[in-house]
C-alpha positions as CSV (number, residue, x, y, z in Angstrom):
1,X,-28.2,-6.0,-18.0
2,X,-29.6,-9.5,-17.1
3,X,-30.0,-10.4,-13.5
4,X,-27.3,-13.1,-13.6
5,X,-24.8,-10.5,-14.9
6,X,-25.7,-8.1,-12.1
7,X,-25.0,-10.8,-9.5
8,X,-21.4,-10.9,-10.8
9,X,-20.7,-7.2,-10.3
10,X,-18.1,-6.3,-7.7
11,X,-19.8,-4.6,-4.8
12,X,-16.7,-2.5,-4.3
13,X,-17.4,-0.5,-7.5
14,X,-18.2,3.0,-6.5
15,X,-19.3,5.9,-8.7
16,X,-18.3,9.5,-8.9
17,X,-20.0,12.5,-10.4
18,X,-17.9,14.3,-13.0
19,X,-18.6,17.2,-15.4
20,X,-17.7,20.8,-15.9
21,X,-21.1,21.8,-17.2
22,X,-23.3,18.7,-16.9
23,X,-22.8,16.1,-14.2
24,X,-22.7,12.4,-15.0
25,X,-21.7,9.3,-13.1
26,X,-18.6,7.3,-13.8
27,X,-17.7,4.0,-12.2
28,X,-14.6,3.9,-9.9
29,X,-13.2,0.4,-9.8
30,X,-11.0,-1.0,-7.0
31,X,-7.4,-1.3,-7.9
32,X,-5.9,-4.7,-8.8
33,X,-2.9,-5.6,-6.7
34,X,-0.5,-4.9,-9.5
35,X,-2.1,-1.5,-10.2
36,X,-2.1,-0.7,-6.5
37,X,1.6,-1.4,-6.2
38,X,2.3,0.8,-9.3
39,X,0.2,3.6,-7.8
40,X,2.0,3.3,-4.4
41,X,5.3,3.6,-6.2
42,X,4.1,6.7,-8.1
43,X,3.0,8.3,-4.8
44,X,6.3,7.5,-3.1
45,X,8.3,8.9,-6.0
46,X,6.1,12.0,-6.0
47,X,6.5,12.6,-2.3
48,X,10.3,12.1,-2.6
49,X,10.5,14.6,-5.5
50,X,8.5,17.2,-3.6
51,X,10.5,16.7,-0.4
52,X,13.7,17.4,-2.3
53,X,12.5,20.6,-3.9
54,X,14.1,23.9,-2.8
55,X,11.3,26.4,-3.0
56,X,7.6,26.9,-3.6
57,X,7.9,27.5,-7.3
58,X,9.9,24.4,-7.9
59,X,7.4,22.4,-5.7
60,X,4.5,23.7,-7.7
61,X,6.2,22.7,-11.0
62,X,7.0,19.2,-9.7
63,X,3.4,18.8,-8.5
64,X,2.0,19.8,-11.9
65,X,4.4,17.4,-13.7
66,X,3.4,14.6,-11.4
67,X,-0.3,15.2,-12.0
68,X,0.2,15.5,-15.8
69,X,2.3,12.3,-16.0
70,X,0.3,10.1,-13.6
71,X,-3.3,11.1,-13.5
72,X,-4.2,9.6,-16.9
73,X,-2.5,6.3,-15.7
74,X,-4.5,6.3,-12.5
75,X,-7.7,7.0,-14.4
76,X,-6.9,4.0,-16.6
77,X,-6.5,1.9,-13.5
78,X,-9.9,2.9,-12.0
79,X,-12.3,3.7,-14.8
80,X,-13.7,2.2,-18.0
81,X,-11.6,3.5,-20.9
82,X,-13.6,1.8,-23.6
83,X,-15.8,4.8,-24.6
84,X,-13.3,7.6,-23.8
85,X,-9.6,7.9,-23.1
86,X,-8.3,9.1,-19.8
87,X,-7.3,12.4,-21.4
88,X,-10.9,12.9,-22.5
89,X,-12.0,12.1,-18.9
90,X,-9.6,14.7,-17.6
91,X,-11.3,17.4,-19.7
92,X,-14.5,16.7,-17.8
93,X,-13.2,16.5,-14.2
94,X,-12.9,19.6,-12.0
95,X,-10.2,19.8,-9.2
96,X,-12.9,19.2,-6.6
97,X,-14.1,16.1,-8.4
98,X,-10.5,14.9,-8.8
99,X,-10.1,15.1,-5.0
100,X,-13.4,13.3,-4.4
101,X,-12.2,10.5,-6.8
102,X,-8.9,10.3,-4.9
103,X,-10.8,9.9,-1.6
104,X,-12.8,7.1,-3.1
105,X,-9.6,5.4,-4.3
106,X,-8.0,5.8,-0.9
107,X,-11.0,4.5,1.0
108,X,-11.5,1.5,-1.4
109,X,-7.9,0.4,-1.6
110,X,-5.8,1.7,1.2
111,X,-8.0,2.5,4.3
112,X,-10.0,-0.7,3.8
113,X,-6.8,-2.7,3.4
114,X,-5.3,-1.2,6.6
115,X,-8.4,-2.1,8.6
116,X,-8.5,-5.7,7.2
117,X,-4.7,-6.3,7.8
118,X,-5.0,-4.9,11.4
119,X,-7.9,-7.3,12.0
120,X,-5.9,-10.2,10.6
121,X,-3.0,-9.4,12.9
122,X,-5.3,-9.2,15.9
123,X,-6.8,-12.6,15.0
124,X,-3.3,-14.1,14.6
125,X,-2.2,-12.6,17.9
126,X,-5.2,-14.1,19.7
127,X,-4.4,-17.5,18.1
128,X,-0.8,-17.3,19.2
129,X,-1.8,-16.5,22.8
130,X,-3.9,-19.7,22.8
131,X,-0.9,-21.9,21.8
132,X,0.7,-23.8,24.7
133,X,4.1,-22.5,25.8
134,X,7.0,-24.9,25.4
135,X,9.5,-22.9,27.4
136,X,12.8,-21.7,26.1
137,X,14.0,-23.6,23.0
138,X,17.7,-22.8,23.5
139,X,19.6,-24.2,26.4
140,X,20.2,-21.5,29.1
141,X,23.6,-20.7,30.5
142,X,22.8,-22.5,33.7
143,X,22.5,-25.9,32.0
144,X,26.0,-25.8,30.5
145,X,28.6,-28.2,31.8
146,X,31.2,-26.2,33.6
147,X,33.4,-29.2,34.7
148,X,35.8,-29.0,31.9
149,X,38.6,-31.5,31.6
150,X,40.8,-29.1,29.8
151,X,43.7,-28.0,32.1
152,X,45.0,-24.5,32.0
153,X,48.4,-25.6,33.5
154,X,51.1,-26.0,30.9
155,X,53.1,-29.2,30.8
156,X,55.9,-27.7,28.9
157,X,59.1,-26.6,30.5
158,X,59.8,-22.9,31.2
159,X,62.7,-21.4,29.3
160,X,64.8,-18.9,31.3
């Protein structure tokens, strides 16, 4: 790869070793915002499904279906699928390697995001502390005019 092409590579790209018999490296790309939202929705639905299950056997079945349905989609989000399909990749990933890939995805996309957002909120809080205070923007109850000209006495005649 020419040097100018290397300079354009995303530094967030990680790699993971996969293989049942022979190990090889595969790139793990950070999620695009749209893919991250999709993945977050998948995880939320999975947690909701598992939480509603009645027993261990049902929970295990739900977990297997979630993995079968969603892992190929996640692999499409985070790997190159030009040379092999996500299903082909799955045949070369052990459970331990899948967990390691999940940890990379979490660190790249969720943990880093949480730290950066917290840092942004801290900066915004410091900025807000430096702004001059203007006092209350709504009039307080003490400034209301209590000398009303409306009389409570009735001018109509009383009927017996």
